[in-house]
RODO-2510 file (C-alpha; in nm, 4 decimals, decimal comma):
residues 458
     n   res          X          Y          Z
     1     m    -0,4575    -1,4445     4,9594
     2     a    -0,1784    -1,6282     5,0919
     3     d    -0,3081    -1,9465     4,9397
     4     c    -0,3569    -1,8454     4,5775
     5     a    -0,0479    -1,6856     4,6361
     6     v     0,1263    -1,9445     4,6126
     7     d    -0,0844    -2,2652     4,4558
     8     g    -0,2354    -2,0268     4,2136
     9     g    -0,6136    -1,9426     4,1068
    10     c    -0,6048    -1,6073     4,2473
    11     p    -0,8985    -1,3656     4,0708
    12     s    -0,6204    -1,1155     3,9206
    13     d    -0,4985    -1,4654     3,7737
    14     y    -0,7315    -1,4802     3,5656
    15     i    -0,8032    -1,1691     3,4850
    16     a    -0,4563    -1,1919     3,3322
    17     i    -0,5021    -1,5074     3,1722
    18     a    -0,8268    -1,3648     2,9771
    19     i    -0,5849    -1,0409     2,8834
    20     s    -0,2998    -1,2446     2,7367
    21     v    -0,5768    -1,4905     2,5326
    22     l    -0,7381    -1,1940     2,3637
    23     a    -0,3763    -1,0802     2,3098
    24     l    -0,2971    -1,4140     2,1424
    25     i    -0,6587    -1,4021     1,9222
    26     m    -0,5670    -1,1038     1,7912
    27     l    -0,2047    -1,1558     1,7170
    28     l    -0,3396    -1,4617     1,5233
    29     t    -0,6103    -1,2153     1,3633
    30     r    -0,3429    -0,9605     1,1936
    31     s    -0,1178    -1,2008     1,0524
    32     i    -0,4102    -1,4628     0,8954
    33     l    -0,6558    -1,1830     0,7864
    34     p    -0,4265    -0,9849     0,5402
    35     l    -0,3947    -1,2942     0,3507
    36     l    -0,7440    -1,3806     0,3479
    37     v    -0,8894    -1,0762     0,2668
    38     h    -0,6240    -0,9124     0,0428
    39     k    -0,4907    -1,2245    -0,0925
    40     v    -0,1556    -1,1372    -0,0147
    41     p     0,0812    -1,3906    -0,1743
    42     r     0,2626    -1,6076     0,0547
    43     t     0,6191    -1,6033     0,0011
    44     k     0,8907    -1,8785     0,0079
    45     g     1,1629    -1,6216     0,1934
    46     s     1,2941    -1,5756     0,5088
    47     g     1,0575    -1,3084     0,6109
    48     f     0,7756    -1,5333     0,6212
    49     w     0,8997    -1,8213     0,8249
    50     l     1,0323    -1,5533     1,0741
    51     l     0,7141    -1,4121     1,1226
    52     i     0,5701    -1,7567     1,1786
    53     i     0,8579    -1,8585     1,4201
    54     q     0,7445    -1,5038     1,6118
    55     i     0,4262    -1,6319     1,6418
    56     f     0,5320    -1,9816     1,7920
    57     a     0,7615    -1,8224     2,0422
    58     s     0,4927    -1,5760     2,1140
    59     f     0,2684    -1,8901     2,2349
    60     n     0,5636    -2,0104     2,4340
    61     l     0,6356    -1,6897     2,6376
    62     v     0,2918    -1,6319     2,7252
    63     l     0,2106    -2,0056     2,8068
    64     s     0,5449    -2,0328     3,0390
    65     i     0,4207    -1,7040     3,2216
    66     v     0,1496    -1,8894     3,3158
    67     f     0,2894    -2,2339     3,4260
    68     t     0,5937    -2,0688     3,5396
    69     f     0,4086    -1,8487     3,8188
    70     s     0,1422    -2,0652     3,9016
    71     f    -0,1301    -1,8548     3,7383
    72     l    -0,3760    -2,1973     3,7290
    73     k    -0,4144    -2,3825     4,0709
    74     l    -0,2706    -2,7306     3,9343
    75     n    -0,3414    -2,9518     4,2423
    76     r    -0,1377    -3,2549     4,0747
    77     r     0,2110    -3,2519     3,9343
    78     h     0,2896    -3,3912     3,6321
    79     w     0,6397    -3,3970     3,4101
    80     w     0,5153    -3,1862     3,1884
    81     q     0,4949    -2,9330     3,4644
    82     s     0,8561    -2,9005     3,5788
    83     c     0,9755    -2,5909     3,6076
    84     y     1,2685    -2,6346     3,4000
    85     i     1,0346    -2,7139     3,1144
    86     w     0,8687    -2,3834     3,1567
    87     a     1,0589    -2,1562     3,3544
    88     v     1,4379    -2,2310     3,1676
    89     w     1,3180    -2,3658     2,8197
    90     f     1,0310    -2,1969     2,7436
    91     q     1,0549    -1,8963     2,9079
    92     g     1,4155    -1,8824     2,7285
    93     p     1,5557    -2,0103     2,4299
    94     i     1,2335    -2,0869     2,2893
    95     g     0,9959    -1,7907     2,4139
    96     f     1,1630    -1,4181     2,4807
    97     g     1,5514    -1,5593     2,3076
    98     l     1,3593    -1,6809     1,9944
    99     l     1,1097    -1,3939     1,9776
   100     i     1,3790    -1,1234     1,9867
   101     s     1,6566    -1,3036     1,8073
   102     c     1,4219    -1,3058     1,5064
   103     r     1,3731    -0,9213     1,5555
   104     i     1,7410    -0,8905     1,5462
   105     v     1,7671    -1,1149     1,2032
   106     q     1,5221    -0,8936     1,0394
   107     a     1,6567    -0,5788     1,1439
   108     y     2,0309    -0,6921     1,0730
   109     q     1,8802    -0,8052     0,7004
   110     l     1,7003    -0,4534     0,6882
   111     y     2,0612    -0,2423     0,7851
   112     h     2,2516    -0,4551     0,5008
   113     i     1,9818    -0,4030     0,2230
   114     f     1,9294    -0,0568     0,2676
   115     v     2,2601     0,0788     0,4368
   116     r     2,5015    -0,1522     0,3261
   117     r     2,3202    -0,2183    -0,0182
   118     h     2,3942    -0,5868    -0,0805
   119     l     2,1888    -0,8921     0,0597
   120     p     2,3004    -1,0317     0,3870
   121     p     2,6077    -1,2242     0,3809
   122     i     2,4609    -1,4794     0,5970
   123     r     2,1566    -1,6670     0,5568
   124     s     1,8457    -1,5961     0,8349
   125     r     1,8517    -1,9973     0,8990
   126     i     2,2320    -1,9755     0,9917
   127     l     2,2317    -1,6491     1,1622
   128     l     1,9322    -1,7264     1,4076
   129     p     2,0492    -2,0473     1,5542
   130     v     2,3846    -1,8530     1,6003
   131     i     2,2316    -1,5639     1,7685
   132     l     1,9918    -1,7717     2,0067
   133     l     2,3068    -1,9809     2,1162
   134     p     2,3992    -1,7590     2,4362
   135     w     2,0147    -1,8409     2,5226
   136     i     2,0536    -2,2151     2,4659
   137     a     2,3783    -2,2355     2,6655
   138     g     2,2438    -2,0720     2,9518
   139     a     1,9249    -2,2680     2,9862
   140     a     2,1271    -2,5728     2,9482
   141     f     2,3575    -2,4166     3,2390
   142     f     2,0146    -2,3354     3,4907
   143     h     1,9093    -2,7227     3,4106
   144     t     2,2446    -2,8937     3,4593
   145     r     2,2998    -2,6789     3,7908
   146     k     1,9161    -2,7508     3,9318
   147     s     1,9390    -2,3615     4,0129
   148     l     1,5270    -2,3301     4,0575
   149     n     1,3744    -2,4315     4,3876
   150     p     1,0376    -2,5566     4,3965
   151     q     0,8317    -2,2419     4,3532
   152     c     1,0331    -2,2438     4,0228
   153     h     1,1937    -1,9408     4,1123
   154     i     1,5625    -1,8452     4,0689
   155     r     1,8412    -1,8425     4,3451
   156     g     1,8947    -1,4193     4,3707
   157     y     2,2367    -1,4334     4,2552
   158     w     2,1464    -1,5867     3,8990
   159     i     1,8612    -1,3209     3,8673
   160     i     2,1622    -1,0904     3,7241
   161     l     2,2718    -1,3339     3,4446
   162     v     1,8958    -1,3258     3,3244
   163     v     1,8051    -0,9871     3,3620
   164     s     2,1945    -0,9418     3,1690
   165     l     2,1044    -1,1385     2,8938
   166     d     1,7689    -0,9951     2,8189
   167     i     1,9181    -0,6215     2,7992
   168     l     2,1855    -0,7058     2,6095
   169     y     1,9669    -0,8421     2,3256
   170     v     1,7051    -0,5639     2,3698
   171     t     2,0118    -0,2688     2,3528
   172     i     2,1421    -0,4686     2,0014
   173     l     1,8184    -0,4452     1,8567
   174     v     1,8044    -0,0586     1,9666
   175     g     2,1410    -0,0385     1,8325
   176     i     2,1049    -0,1613     1,5116
   177     t     1,7273     0,0141     1,4538
   178     w     1,9405     0,3628     1,5079
   179     a     2,2080     0,2734     1,2538
   180     l     1,8630     0,2703     1,0032
   181     h     1,7108     0,6054     1,1490
   182     h     1,8704     0,7785     0,8329
   183     i     1,6803     0,5929     0,5055
   184     e     1,3956     0,7317     0,3769
   185     f     1,1705     0,4220     0,3528
   186     r     0,8770     0,3868     0,1413
   187     f     0,6550     0,1203     0,3138
   188     h     0,6668     0,2480     0,6873
   189     e     0,9264    -0,0020     0,7734
   190     f     1,1532     0,2384     0,9945
   191     k     0,8648     0,4226     1,1676
   192     d     0,6684     0,0069     1,2287
   193     l     1,0713    -0,0915     1,3605
   194     l     1,0931     0,2608     1,6075
   195     q     0,6775     0,2348     1,7534
   196     g     0,7537    -0,1154     1,8244
   197     i     1,0522    -0,0842     2,0225
   198     i     0,9503     0,1807     2,2166
   199     v     0,6516     0,0194     2,3164
   200     s     0,8549    -0,3330     2,3647
   201     t     1,1471    -0,1612     2,5739
   202     g     0,8777    -0,0072     2,7964
   203     a     0,7000    -0,3446     2,8393
   204     i     1,0317    -0,5152     2,8850
   205     g     1,1326    -0,2505     3,1424
   206     i     0,7779    -0,3311     3,3304
   207     w     0,8268    -0,7162     3,3022
   208     v     1,2065    -0,7333     3,4457
   209     a     1,0647    -0,4899     3,7363
   210     a     0,8085    -0,7360     3,8264
   211     y     1,0224    -1,0402     3,7583
   212     i     1,2592    -0,9325     3,9763
   213     l     1,0397    -0,8586     4,2421
   214     n     0,8320    -1,1796     4,1912
   215     e     1,2098    -1,3740     4,2409
   216     v     1,3267    -1,2025     4,5477
   217     r     1,0111    -1,1315     4,7736
   218     e     0,8698    -1,4660     4,8182
   219     d     0,7580    -1,3641     5,1601
   220     t     0,4706    -1,1237     5,0576
   221     p     0,1792    -1,2860     4,9115
   222     s     0,0158    -0,9401     4,7769
   223     l     0,3582    -0,8527     4,6053
   224     q     0,3742    -1,2173     4,4062
   225     v     0,0020    -1,1749     4,3028
   226     a     0,0818    -0,8252     4,2094
   227     s     0,3985    -0,8985     4,0081
   228     r     0,2977    -1,1774     3,8232
   229     f    -0,0144    -1,0143     3,7153
   230     l     0,2317    -0,7342     3,5736
   231     l     0,4299    -1,0258     3,4529
   232     l     0,1502    -1,1680     3,2181
   233     l    -0,0322    -0,8319     3,1015
   234     t     0,3246    -0,6839     2,9772
   235     a     0,3938    -1,0147     2,8163
   236     s     0,1018    -1,0054     2,6143
   237     i     0,1717    -0,6404     2,5502
   238     l     0,5000    -0,7522     2,4519
   239     v     0,4562    -0,9972     2,1533
   240     l     0,1584    -0,7773     2,0005
   241     a     0,4315    -0,4663     1,9971
   242     f     0,7052    -0,6865     1,8489
   243     f     0,4233    -0,8419     1,5826
   244     s     0,3356    -0,4732     1,4574
   245     m     0,7018    -0,4574     1,4119
   246     s     0,7195    -0,7317     1,1070
   247     i     0,3358    -0,6279     1,0129
   248     s     0,4791    -0,4757     0,7208
   249     q     0,6814    -0,7212     0,6157
   250     p     0,9849    -0,4581     0,4886
   251     l     1,2384    -0,7164     0,4336
   252     l     1,0395    -0,8724     0,1563
   253     s     1,0240    -0,5443     0,0054
   254     q     0,6199    -0,5646    -0,0130
   255     v     0,3066    -0,3446     0,0283
   256     s     0,2172    -0,3091     0,3722
   257     l    -0,0155    -0,6099     0,5045
   258     r    -0,2280    -0,3552     0,6550
   259     r    -0,3127    -0,1878     0,3597
   260     r    -0,3029     0,1846     0,4444
   261     e    -0,2400     0,2754     0,1338
   262     p    -0,5957     0,3906    -0,0117
   263     q    -0,5132     0,2161    -0,3089
   264     e    -0,4344    -0,1089    -0,3680
   265     f    -0,1237    -0,2205    -0,6023
   266     e    -0,0906    -0,4766    -0,8439
   267     t     0,3047    -0,4400    -0,9177
   268     m     0,6057    -0,3225    -0,7617
   269     g     0,6498    -0,0446    -0,9921
   270     w     0,3049     0,0783    -0,8830
   271     a     0,3268     0,0791    -0,5254
   272     l     0,6572     0,2574    -0,6017
   273     g     0,5528     0,5388    -0,8007
   274     i     0,7355     0,4626    -1,1329
   275     p     0,6027     0,6971    -1,3967
   276     d     0,3490     0,5048    -1,6490
   277     s     0,4398     0,1643    -1,4154
   278     g     0,1758    -0,1243    -1,5519
   279     l     0,0050     0,1306    -1,7642
   280     l    -0,0270     0,1257    -2,1779
   281     q     0,1217     0,4142    -2,3406
   282     k    -0,1479     0,7328    -2,3234
   283     g    -0,1581     0,9197    -2,6117
   284     p    -0,0675     0,8605    -2,9991
   285     t     0,1194     0,5487    -3,0797
   286     p     0,4435     0,5788    -3,2033
   287     e     0,5015     0,3935    -3,5231
   288     l     0,7092     0,0873    -3,4648
   289     d     0,9221    -0,0635    -3,7629
   290     l     0,9023    -0,4451    -3,6517
   291     n     1,2504    -0,4556    -3,8932
   292     e     1,4182    -0,3791    -3,5641
   293     p     1,5721    -0,6206    -3,3429
   294     l     1,3811    -0,7699    -3,0354
   295     e     1,6015    -0,5600    -2,7933
   296     k     1,4456    -0,2363    -2,9757
   297     l     1,0839    -0,3576    -3,0064
   298     l     1,1020    -0,4579    -2,6394
   299     l     1,1028    -0,1148    -2,5537
   300     n     0,8049    -0,0721    -2,6850
   301     r     0,5455    -0,1264    -2,3977
   302     r     0,2485    -0,1811    -2,6465
   303     f     0,4559    -0,4739    -2,8293
   304     r     0,5999    -0,5991    -2,4888
   305     q     0,2576    -0,6528    -2,4053
   306     s     0,1598    -0,8457    -2,6721
   307     f     0,4392    -1,0416    -2,6682
   308     m     0,3621    -1,1066    -2,2964
   309     a     0,0887    -1,2067    -2,3761
   310     f     0,1731    -1,4766    -2,6059
   311     a     0,4684    -1,5837    -2,3420
   312     n     0,2484    -1,6317    -2,0719
   313     s     0,0168    -1,8635    -2,3236
   314     c     0,2856    -2,0481    -2,3858
   315     l     0,3926    -2,1232    -2,0171
   316     a     0,7092    -1,9374    -2,0842
   317     g     0,6606    -1,5881    -1,9429
   318     e     0,8630    -1,5397    -1,6786
   319     s     1,1713    -1,3723    -1,9215
   320     v     0,9502    -1,1239    -2,0892
   321     h     0,8134    -1,0352    -1,7173
   322     f     1,1328    -1,0331    -1,5922
   323     y     1,2268    -0,7824    -1,8662
   324     d     0,9454    -0,5823    -1,7801
   325     e     1,0136    -0,4998    -1,4229
   326     v     1,3899    -0,4383    -1,5234
   327     h     1,2770    -0,1999    -1,7133
   328     e     1,0560    -0,0367    -1,4864
   329     l     1,3996    -0,0399    -1,2747
   330     g     1,5651     0,1525    -1,5167
   331     k     1,3118     0,4268    -1,4863
   332     i     1,3920     0,5143    -1,1377
   333     p     1,6550     0,7665    -1,1126
   334     v     2,0067     0,6629    -1,0484
   335     n     2,0530     0,9265    -0,7146
   336     d     1,7241     0,7393    -0,5902
   337     s     1,9199     0,4621    -0,4485
   338     v     1,6581     0,3529    -0,1892
   339     t     1,3688     0,3065    -0,4506
   340     r     1,6113     0,1148    -0,6730
   341     v     1,6934    -0,0756    -0,3892
   342     y     1,3219    -0,1575    -0,3252
   343     m     1,2664    -0,2757    -0,6992
   344     a     1,6031    -0,4532    -0,7048
   345     r     1,5311    -0,6778    -0,4016
   346     h     1,1914    -0,7120    -0,5345
   347     i     1,2998    -0,8749    -0,8584
   348     i     1,5992    -1,0556    -0,7010
   349     e     1,2987    -1,2369    -0,4908
   350     k     1,0510    -1,2794    -0,7301
   351     y     1,2768    -1,4090    -1,0304
   352     i     1,6257    -1,5101    -0,8891
   353     d     1,6126    -1,6493    -0,6092
   354     a     1,6559    -2,0252    -0,6250
   355     g     1,2958    -2,2165    -0,6197
   356     v     1,0751    -1,9390    -0,6859
   357     a     0,7667    -1,9901    -0,9364
   358     m     0,8847    -1,7533    -1,1498
   359     e     1,2483    -1,8287    -1,1811
   360     v     1,4246    -1,7084    -1,4572
   361     n     1,6588    -1,9077    -1,6769
   362     i     2,0043    -1,7937    -1,6470
   363     s     2,3605    -1,8987    -1,5900
   364     h     2,4549    -1,9933    -1,2715
   365     r     2,7407    -1,7225    -1,3011
   366     t     2,5402    -1,4657    -1,3994
   367     k     2,2964    -1,5523    -1,1030
   368     q     2,5611    -1,5497    -0,8948
   369     e     2,7181    -1,2290    -0,9691
   370     i     2,3479    -1,0649    -0,8867
   371     l     2,3342    -1,2675    -0,6122
   372     g     2,6864    -1,1451    -0,4783
   373     t     2,6698    -0,7729    -0,5656
   374     s     2,7956    -0,5104    -0,3396
   375     d     2,5409    -0,2240    -0,4356
   376     l     2,2171    -0,3771    -0,5453
   377     a     2,1636     0,0134    -0,6526
   378     h     2,3793    -0,0316    -0,9366
   379     p     2,2342     0,0552    -1,3311
   380     d     2,3807    -0,2405    -1,4797
   381     l     2,2865    -0,5177    -1,1839
   382     f     2,0635    -0,7169    -1,4479
   383     s     2,2060    -0,6436    -1,7387
   384     g     2,4081    -0,9786    -1,8048
   385     a     2,0666    -1,1492    -1,7114
   386     i     1,8685    -0,9461    -1,9472
   387     n     2,1327    -1,0370    -2,2629
   388     e     2,0901    -1,3926    -2,2084
   389     l     1,7112    -1,3830    -2,1925
   390     v     1,6728    -1,1946    -2,4652
   391     q     1,8507    -1,4492    -2,6686
   392     l     1,6758    -1,7391    -2,5318
   393     m     1,3569    -1,5411    -2,6405
   394     k     1,4983    -1,5294    -3,0187
   395     m     1,5908    -1,8786    -3,0527
   396     n     1,2318    -1,9774    -2,8497
   397     l     0,9603    -1,7625    -2,8823
   398     v     0,9814    -1,5141    -3,2011
   399     k     0,9395    -1,7085    -3,4907
   400     d     0,5931    -1,7964    -3,3165
   401     y     0,4975    -1,5206    -3,2270
   402     w     0,5362    -1,3830    -3,5470
   403     s     0,2267    -1,5910    -3,6529
   404     s     0,0109    -1,6198    -3,3582
   405     v    -0,2818    -1,4292    -3,3129
   406     f    -0,1340    -1,2144    -3,0653
   407     f     0,0926    -1,0439    -3,3314
   408     m    -0,2048    -1,0243    -3,5554
   409     k    -0,3625    -0,8359    -3,3104
   410     f    -0,0948    -0,6115    -3,2532
   411     k    -0,0344    -0,5044    -3,5804
   412     e    -0,4572    -0,4738    -3,6316
   413     e    -0,4227    -0,1913    -3,3196
   414     s    -0,1003    -0,0594    -3,4062
   415     p     0,0234     0,1864    -3,6891
   416     t     0,3202    -0,0067    -3,8536
   417     k     0,4772    -0,0455    -4,1811
   418     s     0,2760    -0,3419    -4,2678
   419     e     0,3328    -0,4340    -4,6160
   420     e     0,7420    -0,4174    -4,5818
   421     d     0,6891    -0,5742    -4,2407
   422     q     0,5307    -0,8516    -4,4070
   423     e     0,7594    -0,8877    -4,6577
   424     h     1,0468    -0,9059    -4,3884
   425     m     0,9055    -1,1604    -4,1861
   426     e     0,8709    -1,3892    -4,5219
   427     q     1,2353    -1,2925    -4,5826
   428     v     1,3493    -1,3730    -4,1999
   429     i     1,1474    -1,6442    -4,1406
   430     g     1,1240    -1,8445    -4,4882
   431     w     0,7590    -1,8567    -4,4750
   432     d     0,3970    -1,6602    -4,4968
   433     s     0,3110    -1,5490    -4,1344
   434     s    -0,0390    -1,5197    -4,2247
   435     s    -0,1116    -1,8429    -4,3232
   436     r     0,1005    -2,0659    -4,1280
   437     i     0,0221    -2,1606    -3,7282
   438     s     0,3446    -2,3103    -3,6612
   439     s     0,7011    -2,3455    -3,8354
   440     v     0,6317    -2,7314    -3,6964
   441     h     0,3194    -2,8947    -3,9033
   442     g     0,1319    -3,2507    -3,9002
   443     a     0,2080    -3,5136    -3,6882
   444     d     0,5130    -3,3930    -3,6391
   445     d     0,4339    -3,0634    -3,3907
   446     p     0,4070    -3,1744    -3,0283
   447     f     0,1637    -2,9335    -2,9520
   448     r    -0,0609    -2,9530    -3,2567
   449     l    -0,4079    -2,9740    -3,0608
   450     g    -0,2742    -2,6925    -2,8364
   451     h    -0,2691    -2,4430    -3,1357
   452     s    -0,5531    -2,5917    -3,2937
   453     s    -0,7554    -2,4712    -2,9510
   454     n    -0,6433    -2,1361    -2,8757
   455     g    -0,4318    -2,0354    -3,1537
   456     s    -0,1696    -1,9464    -2,9600
   457     g     0,1160    -2,0230    -3,2033
   458     c     0,3171    -2,1549    -2,9214
***
């Protein structure tokens, strides 16, 4: 017992390693399977990268404990086995420090979005290094002072500093979480956050107790073996608990990756339960006057669906999709601020953020007004963007839509004032919409081959 307590390789050590390997496999499975099975799209936002960083930090924490506390019997000493690499850096800044800092960033974002109702003033890529700075400074201090003994144990009077830093960050995370307790979340965010904190706080308590015993009682072999077994066991539980706090991706305003809901949702409107979201109007279709301006026509769901299909065929559908989702947002009562924040955040991430696949073409001033809003639940948040995009659609899409097969199909399926509409179309655009595919013809039409192949009229 005395030999393996110092050199490693005790039976309990290998049992703890097997448990940690199983925990890491479960961690990878829970992070990858939703993307493969449920085809959840990978986002470009900070939420995705924070999850990746947490997985990276989880591996670092587990590996650092294995090498720091001599779980494996390694006779040869190499530079990469240095106590300062594993016990100071991997276990601190890029292990537990990075793991809990990611959780604080996510809770901070959740607080600003749902409690303060505006986007976080500090971006994640800036906030995360700032929160991590005390860990980096502490690791640099221990490294320069050479405060570890040959068994990678910290001298007694420095243990208080290490434990105090751990407790401080856990307290900050609990405090931010408590500020969210009154919010009625829709996708289990607070429940996941609370469960994860309860489990992880208990694990951290046991972990700290085992860490102190392992550091101060080097003269008791049985206590050394038992305490390091508890260290690795609780660390394995901790990484799973921390990841479960993020598995629903609350900051991305998406449906839970665990798909606990019995129905899979194609749109955010469906997930939020907005009436008739994503469905064509049921019952008799009201008569539509095509003499109305585009702003009025788009309020009709059948027309909007037809116009959206046409815009998609022209690879310009993001403006109509944006209009459709903002229209869905307008159905949510103004006093239901939490649901409005969900939908507004979803629209911003999908259409407004720079570099997203469906980014809409609006002015820089309008975009900054949306991103800098003080109230994500404001009923006129997207009014300026809608006005700009409707004008763009009038200039770029409307004329070709009247001559497209999508409009012809729409007229066949909807009761409209056909003769009056036909005359109105001829007066507005100056030609017979039923006999022309495009207002540009012959060799002057750069898309002539595309028109003849699909008849979309782009």
